[in-house]
C-alpha positions, 0 to 999 in steps of 0.5 A: 644285547648283542649287535645284531639287537642293537641294530633292529632296535635302530631299524625299528625306530625308522621303521616306526617313523617310515623313514627313507634312509640310505646305508652310509658307513657305519650307520644310517644317514637321511637323504638331504631334504629342505627343512620342515617342509610346509604344511607338515607337522614336526612331529610327524617328519621321520626320526633317525639314529646314527652311531657307531654302536646301538644298543637298546630294547625296540620302542622303549629305549636306544642307547647309542655311542661313538658319533651319535647323531639324531635328526629330525627335519631341521634338528640335529643332535650330535653327542659321543653319547646319546640315549632315546626314549620312544615314549616320550621323545626324549633325548639324553646327550653327553660329551660335545654335544651339538645342537642344531635347529633351525640354524641354532647352534647349542654345543655343551657337555650335556643336554637333555631334551624331548624332542616332541615339544622341543623343550629341555635343558643344555648345561654350560652351552655356548650358543648362536642363535640365528632368528628367522628372516622376515620380509622387509627385515634384517635378520640378526645374529646372536650368540653367548654363554651360559651356566645352562639353558632351558629350551622352553619351545620353539624359538624360545630360550631361558638363559641363566648366569650368561651373556649374550651379544649381537656383535661378531665372534672376537667382538663383545663391543657390548653384551647383556650379563644377566642372571637369567635372560628370556629370549622369545624370537616368536616375539622378537623380545628379549628380557634380561633380570638381574644384569646390565649392559656393557660397553667395551666392558663398561658397565653403562646401564644397570636395571632389574629388567631389561627389555629389547629388541631381537631383530633389529627393529624398534621398540617402545620405551624410555630413551637415555636422558639428557641432562644439562644446564643454561645460563637462560633456563638453569639445570634442566632434564629431558627424558625422551619416550619412544613409542613405535606406532607400525613399522612404518611410523613412529612418535617420541615424546619427550617432557623437558623441565627447565627449573628457571621456565617450567615444563616443555613437552616435545613431540616427534612423528615421523612416516614413510609411505611408498611415495613419500615420507616426513617427519613433524616436530612441535614444541610447546612450553604453556607458561615460560615462568622467565618471560611470561607468556605460552611459546611454542614451535612447529615444524613439517617437512614433507617429501614426495617421489612418484617413480622419478617423475612427479616430485614434492616436498615442504619445507614449513617452520614456525616459532613464537618469537624472536627470541625462541631459540636464543632462549630454549636452544641448548646447541649453537648451530640452532641459537644462530638460526635467523630465517625459517623457510617455508616453502613448497614444490612440485616437479615433473620430470618428462621425456620428450621425442626419443632421447629429448627430457624436461623437467618443470616446477612450481615453488613457493618460498617465503621466510619468517625472520627472526630479528636480534634487536642488537644484530638486525638482518635484512629479510631476504626476498620471497619467491610467490612464485618462481618457475622453471622449465628445462629441457635437454635433447641429445644427439641432434646431428651430434649436438646436443641441445639444452634450454632453461627458462624461469620466471620469478614474482619476488615480494619484499616488505620494504625493499624494490620488487619485482618480476624477472623472467630468464631463458637460455638456450645453448647448444653443444658439440662433445667429442669423447673418446675412451681418453679424451672429451673435447666440448665447445658450447655456445648458448645466449642468456636472455633477462628481463625485469619488470621492477616496482618501486625502484630507486629514482633513476632506475627504469621499471624494465631491464633487459639482458642479452649475453652470449656466452662461448665455453670449451671444456677439455680434458684427458684421463689416464689409467694404469694398473699397479700394485699397492700393499698386495692388491691391485689398483688403478691409477688415473690422472685427469687433466682438465681445461676449462674456457669460457668467454662472457661479454661484459654488460652493465648490471649496476642498476639490475637489483640484487634480488638471490645474488650471493657470494659463491661459497670459497671451497674445492667444489665451487672450482669444479662449477661452471665459470659461467654461472659464477659472479652473477645475476640471475643464473648469468655473469655480471663482468667480462670476464673471460675465464680459465679453469685448470683442474687436476685429479690423480687418485688409486683406486681399489681394482683393476679397470676391468673389475668393474661390476654393473651398479657399483664403483671401486673405492678411491684409496687415496685422491688427490684434486688441484684446481686452479682458476684465473681470469684477466679483465679490463673492468673490475668486479663490483661489490654491491655497492658498485665499487671494486673492493680492492682497485683504488677508484680511478685506476684501471685493472689488468691484473690477473685474479687467481682462485686455487684450490687443493683438496684431499681424501683417504680412504678407510677401508681398501676391502669396502666396496661403494655401492650406489643406492638404488634409491634416495633414501637407502643409505650407504652401509659401505666402509667410508673415508676417514676424511678429507682435507683441504687448502684454498687460496684467493688472490685478486689483484695480486693480493691474498684476499682469502686463506683457508685450510681444514680437514673434515671427517666424513659423517655418516647419517643412520635413518631409523626409518 
């Protein structure tokens, strides 16, 4: 057949399909148009054939040689040579074949394909599949190789003797190798037969048949079992079964058999809605052979948030007996748990006037105390209830006004009980520039106690008024620099903070909720006026001075910042020193100076030092601020934090601590 006749054959195909085309190069090319217009059947779309040389009989068969390309909608087939039979819309392609369909790409030496029903066979292909994204779901791109692939229709494939992975090219961290692998992207399910799962080249799971999700979604099925042994329960086996009940809630059932105790059933139910989410856990051991009784545990954690205005939560816990965790838990941090909170709170956040805001909270808190006969503990006070109100209004003639108020009813089965009322209004005057700040603050802290069952000699009512003055100041230095070929911003931020609180004798005030402050770097940065406290106020006359400095390198220049994002810290070093001088020694719970001998006044300088260093893992990463608390940060994280702490009291080192804490991530599956 001559070349003009081949041109007529190609033209006949185009006219039969009513295609709109334009001349380009040595053949015909369709105008770029959106893939598969909505509501249009694929077989009604125009079909075009383009090549360096076309031969054939119109209406029957056409052969294309050299840079051959066949297109219909989102379908594109390219090859060195291509044969098209118009009656059944069969395509036979050979030599550097490349098939593209709805984002999927397959390349290999040979292809037989029927355009009409999207079926065919591809020999020795490399493939990349891109599932269509669905609302609220992130599509997963998959790739692999095979001896052959059967195309079974739109988004359906059968892979013969191949492997499949969702890792990026060049990274085969995990993959599935199987004799036969069915991928059904319409149901988002894959099924592998005669193969297994490999991780870092190691065959970790082998099974006659494995099915899995294709769109990063949860799927019902067995989870990896847990095998172990304990001295109290003997050898044990737990096999979790996961039930994907709906996109926003699921259930995990875990039968756990313990040789010495019997069969325990555990349930975990998670739920997620627009304004609330939570988790319910329950464990039931109907017949503990070792203890000769039934044993159980229940936990409910619930959170509510309506646009940040109304926030609430529940944390309810109960176990059947005091030794439940010591006998049945397999983790040390659980076996040592001695107090189980039972609390609920509700917070309302609102605005007043133009620049004012307030927050009101009601809370009820109790505890189940698990006593160990060999190591009894004192039960903490219950708060039944606790009411708090905090207000803030900025820029009142340059001043910022803030206040906090609290009422708590403390109850206890054996200790002194009472009610505490607190109010703390304050006024501050901030002076802020781009490189420095100075903020003097003056407040009055008033506390009133109404006590019952007090010790002899202790009045039933106690009040205390404390004027508090503080001065916070700091400087911020920045300069542009280079590190490892990247632009960075170097910062130096010295800070000086002073607070003065007059002495008040508080030896008669019960310690309802006072505890020793944590000895760490963050505690040094906390306001000194709320340290060493009873009822949110200092316990002694302790004029304190906090000297803090931090320096770091951040990726990018200061002008490169984007809204909602900050440049990640490459390195950061922090040093804090808090010192105070007092003529009255700090007292322990018994009213004694823990260091100074009795009868000797103390004028020595108490000092606490803290050092913190931080290094980032990925200088290229960006750390986005999550738009919502339930959206985890997916950016690359830091390697960890190194800290060194020292505390000097009356010139003696009483606490020394050094540690390295690698950063850990939590993935919220729901």
